[in-house]
KELORO-252670 format. One record per residue (C-alpha): residue number from 1; x, y, z. Coordinates in Angstrom, 2 decimals. Layout:
# KELORO-252670
@n = NUM&px = X&py = Y&pz = Z .
...
# end
This chain:
# KELORO-252670
@n = 1&px = -15.18&py = 7.92&pz = -22.16 .
@n = 2&px = -12.16&py = 5.87&pz = -21.08 .
@n = 3&px = -9.69&py = 3.94&pz = -23.22 .
@n = 4&px = -10.96&py = 0.49&pz = -22.13 .
@n = 5&px = -14.65&py = 1.23&pz = -22.80 .
@n = 6&px = -16.06&py = -1.23&pz = -25.30 .
@n = 7&px = -13.23&py = -3.69&pz = -24.71 .
@n = 8&px = -13.53&py = -4.66&pz = -21.06 .
@n = 9&px = -16.03&py = -3.83&pz = -18.32 .
@n = 10&px = -15.32&py = -1.34&pz = -15.55 .
@n = 11&px = -15.78&py = -4.17&pz = -13.06 .
@n = 12&px = -13.09&py = -6.26&pz = -14.74 .
@n = 13&px = -10.76&py = -3.25&pz = -14.86 .
@n = 14&px = -11.41&py = -2.52&pz = -11.19 .
@n = 15&px = -10.55&py = -6.12&pz = -10.37 .
@n = 16&px = -7.45&py = -6.71&pz = -12.46 .
@n = 17&px = -5.94&py = -3.29&pz = -13.25 .
@n = 18&px = -4.54&py = -2.84&pz = -9.70 .
@n = 19&px = -2.80&py = -6.23&pz = -9.98 .
@n = 20&px = -1.23&py = -5.33&pz = -13.33 .
@n = 21&px = -0.23&py = -1.90&pz = -12.04 .
@n = 22&px = 1.35&py = -3.50&pz = -8.96 .
@n = 23&px = 3.67&py = -5.71&pz = -10.97 .
@n = 24&px = 4.47&py = -3.03&pz = -13.54 .
@n = 25&px = 5.37&py = -0.42&pz = -10.91 .
@n = 26&px = 7.12&py = -2.83&pz = -8.56 .
@n = 27&px = 8.88&py = -4.37&pz = -11.54 .
@n = 28&px = 10.12&py = -0.93&pz = -12.57 .
@n = 29&px = 11.80&py = -0.55&pz = -9.18 .
@n = 30&px = 13.24&py = -4.06&pz = -9.28 .
@n = 31&px = 14.73&py = -3.50&pz = -12.74 .
@n = 32&px = 16.49&py = -0.28&pz = -11.76 .
@n = 33&px = 20.27&py = -0.46&pz = -11.31 .
@n = 34&px = 21.45&py = -0.77&pz = -7.66 .
@n = 35&px = 21.34&py = 3.03&pz = -7.10 .
@n = 36&px = 23.41&py = 2.70&pz = -3.93 .
@n = 37&px = 23.47&py = 6.49&pz = -3.49 .
@n = 38&px = 19.69&py = 6.54&pz = -2.96 .
@n = 39&px = 19.09&py = 3.38&pz = -0.90 .
@n = 40&px = 17.78&py = 3.58&pz = 2.67 .
@n = 41&px = 19.63&py = 0.33&pz = 3.43 .
@n = 42&px = 22.67&py = -1.23&pz = 1.86 .
@n = 43&px = 22.32&py = -4.34&pz = -0.28 .
@n = 44&px = 24.27&py = -6.23&pz = 2.38 .
@n = 45&px = 21.68&py = -5.25&pz = 5.00 .
@n = 46&px = 18.89&py = -6.46&pz = 2.73 .
@n = 47&px = 20.57&py = -9.85&pz = 2.33 .
@n = 48&px = 21.40&py = -10.25&pz = 6.03 .
@n = 49&px = 18.29&py = -8.87&pz = 7.73 .
@n = 50&px = 15.45&py = -10.22&pz = 5.56 .
@n = 51&px = 14.44&py = -13.73&pz = 6.58 .
@n = 52&px = 12.30&py = -14.81&pz = 3.63 .
@n = 53&px = 13.48&py = -15.67&pz = 0.09 .
@n = 54&px = 12.26&py = -13.53&pz = -2.79 .
@n = 55&px = 10.48&py = -16.47&pz = -4.44 .
@n = 56&px = 8.33&py = -16.94&pz = -1.33 .
@n = 57&px = 7.54&py = -13.22&pz = -1.33 .
@n = 58&px = 6.31&py = -13.38&pz = -4.93 .
@n = 59&px = 4.15&py = -16.45&pz = -4.19 .
@n = 60&px = 2.68&py = -14.76&pz = -1.12 .
@n = 61&px = 1.79&py = -11.60&pz = -3.04 .
@n = 62&px = 0.19&py = -13.57&pz = -5.89 .
@n = 63&px = -1.95&py = -15.53&pz = -3.44 .
@n = 64&px = -3.12&py = -12.34&pz = -1.74 .
@n = 65&px = -3.97&py = -10.80&pz = -5.11 .
@n = 66&px = -6.01&py = -13.88&pz = -5.99 .
@n = 67&px = -8.10&py = -13.39&pz = -2.85 .
@n = 68&px = -8.45&py = -9.66&pz = -3.54 .
@n = 69&px = -9.56&py = -10.28&pz = -7.13 .
@n = 70&px = -12.20&py = -12.78&pz = -6.01 .
@n = 71&px = -13.66&py = -10.43&pz = -3.39 .
@n = 72&px = -13.50&py = -7.44&pz = -5.76 .
@n = 73&px = -15.36&py = -9.25&pz = -8.53 .
@n = 74&px = -18.16&py = -10.28&pz = -6.17 .
@n = 75&px = -18.35&py = -6.76&pz = -4.70 .
@n = 76&px = -18.57&py = -5.10&pz = -8.11 .
@n = 77&px = -21.25&py = -7.49&pz = -9.30 .
@n = 78&px = -23.37&py = -6.79&pz = -6.23 .
@n = 79&px = -23.05&py = -2.99&pz = -6.46 .
@n = 80&px = -23.32&py = -2.33&pz = -10.19 .
@n = 81&px = -24.27&py = 1.30&pz = -10.98 .
@n = 82&px = -25.77&py = 0.54&pz = -14.37 .
@n = 83&px = -29.25&py = 1.88&pz = -15.03 .
@n = 84&px = -32.14&py = -0.12&pz = -16.52 .
@n = 85&px = -30.62&py = 0.13&pz = -19.99 .
@n = 86&px = -27.29&py = -1.24&pz = -18.78 .
@n = 87&px = -25.50&py = 2.11&pz = -19.12 .
@n = 88&px = -23.11&py = 3.08&pz = -16.32 .
@n = 89&px = -24.16&py = 6.24&pz = -14.48 .
@n = 90&px = -20.95&py = 8.16&pz = -13.73 .
@n = 91&px = -20.90&py = 11.15&pz = -11.33 .
@n = 92&px = -19.24&py = 14.47&pz = -12.15 .
@n = 93&px = -15.47&py = 14.91&pz = -11.72 .
@n = 94&px = -15.79&py = 16.96&pz = -8.49 .
@n = 95&px = -18.03&py = 14.27&pz = -6.99 .
@n = 96&px = -15.57&py = 11.55&pz = -7.97 .
@n = 97&px = -12.70&py = 13.54&pz = -6.44 .
@n = 98&px = -14.65&py = 13.85&pz = -3.19 .
@n = 99&px = -15.39&py = 10.12&pz = -3.25 .
@n = 100&px = -11.69&py = 9.34&pz = -3.65 .
@n = 101&px = -10.80&py = 11.60&pz = -0.71 .
@n = 102&px = -13.45&py = 9.89&pz = 1.43 .
@n = 103&px = -12.13&py = 6.48&pz = 0.36 .
@n = 104&px = -8.58&py = 7.49&pz = 1.30 .
@n = 105&px = -9.69&py = 8.54&pz = 4.78 .
@n = 106&px = -11.74&py = 5.37&pz = 5.28 .
@n = 107&px = -8.85&py = 3.16&pz = 4.18 .
@n = 108&px = -6.38&py = 5.02&pz = 6.40 .
@n = 109&px = -8.70&py = 4.74&pz = 9.40 .
@n = 110&px = -9.37&py = 1.03&pz = 8.93 .
@n = 111&px = -5.75&py = 0.13&pz = 8.27 .
@n = 112&px = -4.39&py = 2.18&pz = 11.17 .
@n = 113&px = -6.52&py = 0.49&pz = 13.84 .
@n = 114&px = -6.25&py = -3.04&pz = 12.42 .
@n = 115&px = -2.50&py = -2.64&pz = 11.86 .
@n = 116&px = -1.97&py = -1.25&pz = 15.35 .
@n = 117&px = -4.00&py = -4.04&pz = 16.95 .
@n = 118&px = -1.94&py = -6.65&pz = 15.11 .
@n = 119&px = 1.13&py = -5.21&pz = 16.80 .
@n = 120&px = -0.46&py = -4.98&pz = 20.25 .
@n = 121&px = -2.03&py = -8.45&pz = 20.26 .
@n = 122&px = 0.89&py = -10.84&pz = 20.85 .
@n = 123&px = -0.87&py = -13.81&pz = 19.25 .
@n = 124&px = -1.77&py = -11.90&pz = 16.08 .
@n = 125&px = 1.69&py = -10.39&pz = 15.80 .
@n = 126&px = 3.51&py = -13.66&pz = 16.30 .
@n = 127&px = 1.26&py = -15.77&pz = 14.06 .
@n = 128&px = 0.05&py = -13.26&pz = 11.46 .
@n = 129&px = 1.61&py = -9.81&pz = 11.17 .
@n = 130&px = 5.21&py = -10.87&pz = 11.82 .
@n = 131&px = 5.20&py = -12.40&pz = 8.32 .
@n = 132&px = 5.22&py = -8.91&pz = 6.80 .
@n = 133&px = 8.05&py = -7.88&pz = 9.13 .
@n = 134&px = 10.28&py = -10.65&pz = 7.88 .
@n = 135&px = 11.17&py = -7.97&pz = 5.37 .
@n = 136&px = 13.12&py = -5.78&pz = 7.79 .
@n = 137&px = 14.50&py = -4.05&pz = 4.71 .
@n = 138&px = 11.43&py = -3.52&pz = 2.49 .
@n = 139&px = 11.55&py = -3.65&pz = -1.28 .
@n = 140&px = 8.98&py = -2.90&pz = -3.96 .
@n = 141&px = 7.64&py = -6.33&pz = -4.91 .
@n = 142&px = 7.23&py = -7.18&pz = -1.22 .
@n = 143&px = 4.77&py = -4.35&pz = -0.54 .
@n = 144&px = 1.83&py = -6.77&pz = -0.33 .
@n = 145&px = 3.72&py = -9.66&pz = 1.24 .
@n = 146&px = 1.46&py = -10.53&pz = 4.18 .
@n = 147&px = -0.08&py = -13.49&pz = 5.92 .
@n = 148&px = -3.29&py = -14.38&pz = 4.00 .
@n = 149&px = -5.44&py = -13.47&pz = 7.01 .
@n = 150&px = -3.79&py = -10.07&pz = 7.27 .
@n = 151&px = -4.18&py = -9.52&pz = 3.55 .
@n = 152&px = -7.88&py = -10.29&pz = 3.88 .
@n = 153&px = -8.51&py = -8.14&pz = 6.96 .
@n = 154&px = -6.19&py = -5.22&pz = 6.31 .
@n = 155&px = -6.19&py = -4.75&pz = 2.55 .
@n = 156&px = -9.18&py = -6.59&pz = 1.09 .
@n = 157&px = -11.76&py = -5.63&pz = 3.74 .
@n = 158&px = -10.23&py = -2.14&pz = 3.99 .
@n = 159&px = -10.55&py = -1.70&pz = 0.24 .
@n = 160&px = -14.13&py = -2.99&pz = 0.24 .
@n = 161&px = -15.11&py = -0.57&pz = 3.01 .
@n = 162&px = -13.48&py = 2.35&pz = 1.20 .
@n = 163&px = -15.43&py = 1.48&pz = -1.95 .
@n = 164&px = -18.77&py = 1.05&pz = -0.19 .
@n = 165&px = -18.61&py = 4.04&pz = 2.18 .
@n = 166&px = -17.42&py = 6.45&pz = -0.53 .
@n = 167&px = -20.16&py = 5.33&pz = -2.92 .
@n = 168&px = -17.81&py = 5.34&pz = -5.90 .
@n = 169&px = -18.54&py = 3.50&pz = -9.11 .
@n = 170&px = -16.37&py = 0.68&pz = -10.47 .
@n = 171&px = -14.87&py = 3.14&pz = -12.97 .
@n = 172&px = -13.81&py = 5.54&pz = -10.21 .
@n = 173&px = -12.54&py = 2.55&pz = -8.22 .
@n = 174&px = -10.08&py = 1.76&pz = -11.03 .
@n = 175&px = -8.39&py = 5.12&pz = -10.42 .
@n = 176&px = -8.51&py = 4.87&pz = -6.63 .
@n = 177&px = -7.21&py = 1.32&pz = -6.26 .
@n = 178&px = -4.48&py = 1.75&pz = -8.86 .
@n = 179&px = -3.31&py = 4.88&pz = -7.05 .
@n = 180&px = -3.43&py = 3.08&pz = -3.67 .
@n = 181&px = -1.34&py = 0.25&pz = -5.10 .
@n = 182&px = 1.26&py = 2.64&pz = -6.55 .
@n = 183&px = 1.49&py = 4.49&pz = -3.23 .
@n = 184&px = 1.87&py = 1.25&pz = -1.25 .
@n = 185&px = 4.61&py = -0.03&pz = -3.56 .
@n = 186&px = 6.42&py = 3.31&pz = -3.35 .
@n = 187&px = 6.29&py = 3.23&pz = 0.47 .
@n = 188&px = 8.13&py = -0.11&pz = 0.41 .
@n = 189&px = 10.60&py = 0.58&pz = -2.42 .
@n = 190&px = 13.54&py = 1.32&pz = -0.10 .
@n = 191&px = 14.77&py = 4.18&pz = -2.27 .
@n = 192&px = 14.84&py = 7.92&pz = -1.61 .
@n = 193&px = 14.90&py = 9.19&pz = -5.18 .
@n = 194&px = 15.18&py = 12.91&pz = -5.95 .
@n = 195&px = 11.97&py = 14.45&pz = -7.24 .
@n = 196&px = 9.75&py = 11.57&pz = -6.11 .
@n = 197&px = 6.32&py = 13.20&pz = -6.02 .
@n = 198&px = 5.15&py = 10.95&pz = -3.16 .
@n = 199&px = 7.99&py = 12.18&pz = -0.96 .
@n = 200&px = 7.06&py = 15.76&pz = -1.75 .
@n = 201&px = 3.29&py = 15.52&pz = -1.28 .
@n = 202&px = 2.99&py = 12.92&pz = 1.50 .
@n = 203&px = 4.53&py = 12.90&pz = 4.98 .
@n = 204&px = 3.64&py = 9.21&pz = 5.06 .
@n = 205&px = 6.25&py = 8.02&pz = 2.57 .
@n = 206&px = 9.12&py = 5.58&pz = 2.02 .
@n = 207&px = 11.25&py = 6.84&pz = 4.92 .
@n = 208&px = 8.24&py = 7.18&pz = 7.23 .
@n = 209&px = 7.25&py = 3.55&pz = 6.71 .
@n = 210&px = 10.87&py = 2.39&pz = 6.79 .
@n = 211&px = 11.04&py = 3.60&pz = 10.41 .
@n = 212&px = 8.12&py = 1.28&pz = 11.21 .
@n = 213&px = 10.00&py = -1.72&pz = 9.82 .
@n = 214&px = 12.98&py = -1.09&pz = 12.10 .
@n = 215&px = 13.20&py = -2.37&pz = 15.68 .
@n = 216&px = 12.96&py = 1.09&pz = 17.26 .
@n = 217&px = 9.88&py = 1.95&pz = 15.20 .
@n = 218&px = 7.71&py = -1.16&pz = 15.59 .
@n = 219&px = 5.32&py = 0.68&pz = 17.94 .
@n = 220&px = 5.14&py = 3.79&pz = 15.78 .
@n = 221&px = 4.08&py = 4.93&pz = 12.29 .
@n = 222&px = 1.20&py = 2.50&pz = 11.87 .
@n = 223&px = -0.54&py = 4.80&pz = 9.38 .
@n = 224&px = -0.79&py = 3.59&pz = 5.81 .
@n = 225&px = -1.03&py = 4.18&pz = 2.96 .
@n = 226&px = -1.82&py = 7.90&pz = 2.67 .
@n = 227&px = -1.73&py = 10.22&pz = 5.69 .
@n = 228&px = -0.18&py = 10.10&pz = 9.20 .
@n = 229&px = -3.30&py = 11.64&pz = 10.76 .
@n = 230&px = -4.06&py = 8.85&pz = 13.25 .
@n = 231&px = -0.42&py = 8.49&pz = 14.30 .
@n = 232&px = -0.33&py = 12.18&pz = 15.15 .
@n = 233&px = -3.68&py = 12.16&pz = 16.95 .
@n = 234&px = -2.99&py = 9.04&pz = 19.03 .
@n = 235&px = 0.67&py = 9.49&pz = 19.94 .
@n = 236&px = 2.22&py = 6.86&pz = 17.68 .
@n = 237&px = 3.90&py = 9.30&pz = 15.31 .
@n = 238&px = 7.68&py = 9.07&pz = 15.07 .
@n = 239&px = 9.30&py = 11.58&pz = 12.69 .
@n = 240&px = 12.53&py = 10.80&pz = 10.92 .
@n = 241&px = 15.67&py = 12.49&pz = 9.75 .
@n = 242&px = 17.58&py = 11.45&pz = 6.64 .
@n = 243&px = 21.32&py = 11.09&pz = 7.22 .
@n = 244&px = 23.79&py = 10.45&pz = 4.43 .
@n = 245&px = 25.89&py = 7.33&pz = 4.94 .
@n = 246&px = 29.62&py = 7.46&pz = 4.31 .
@n = 247&px = 29.40&py = 4.46&pz = 1.97 .
@n = 248&px = 26.58&py = 6.08&pz = -0.03 .
@n = 249&px = 22.84&py = 6.29&pz = 0.29 .
@n = 250&px = 20.70&py = 7.52&pz = 3.16 .
@n = 251&px = 19.61&py = 6.27&pz = 6.54 .
@n = 252&px = 16.20&py = 7.11&pz = 7.96 .
@n = 253&px = 16.76&py = 7.74&pz = 11.66 .
@n = 254&px = 13.90&py = 7.90&pz = 14.12 .
@n = 255&px = 13.64&py = 10.93&pz = 16.35 .
@n = 256&px = 11.17&py = 11.84&pz = 19.07 .
@n = 257&px = 8.57&py = 14.58&pz = 18.46 .
# end
């Protein structure tokens, strides 16, 4: 029994809940005070280095979410787990946990190789992936700011494959995709806040991904959104050290293994 049962279908929740969660969580970060003592880049760096206005970022994210919602709705309709009586058959909690772990590994694998190829192929980088890197200094609401083709290939197809390979139901997918969205937003928030559970539990975190957005890290730290497994296996892992800046905040500095 979940709180939305009887009010909205699992398929509708799986389609739209991640979008709502994205804007709520990203909005939380955007509404925080400047918090200069916890920023990975100064506000001046954000203004000078980013080459796309915030309004364009918001429009780009909304368009990508429209595509994702369309694909998700079709996918859920084609893979409904309801039995003959229309009742959803939900696996046990341990099975759902295993499905989520499988989905995480599938998504990481897909996104690593597609992301890396978009950097290595000059045409794709120049015409597609470079749009995301216009945000040299990432911030929360720009986490899903991508070229539409990248959004389709990297996120939408990656999410669909995670869902299909893991065999999860639409109800389990609500949990998985909302968590993936929160993790992705956190990786782009640009803040190193004390006690952030994602920084404690995941090596692939805000500072790790920040290195990738900097010039010296463009060929490293492709892994997203969960684990740095493929980076470590294939030699594209670049660890970081956090150094306190004299004017406040931290700087994530790349260092060789």
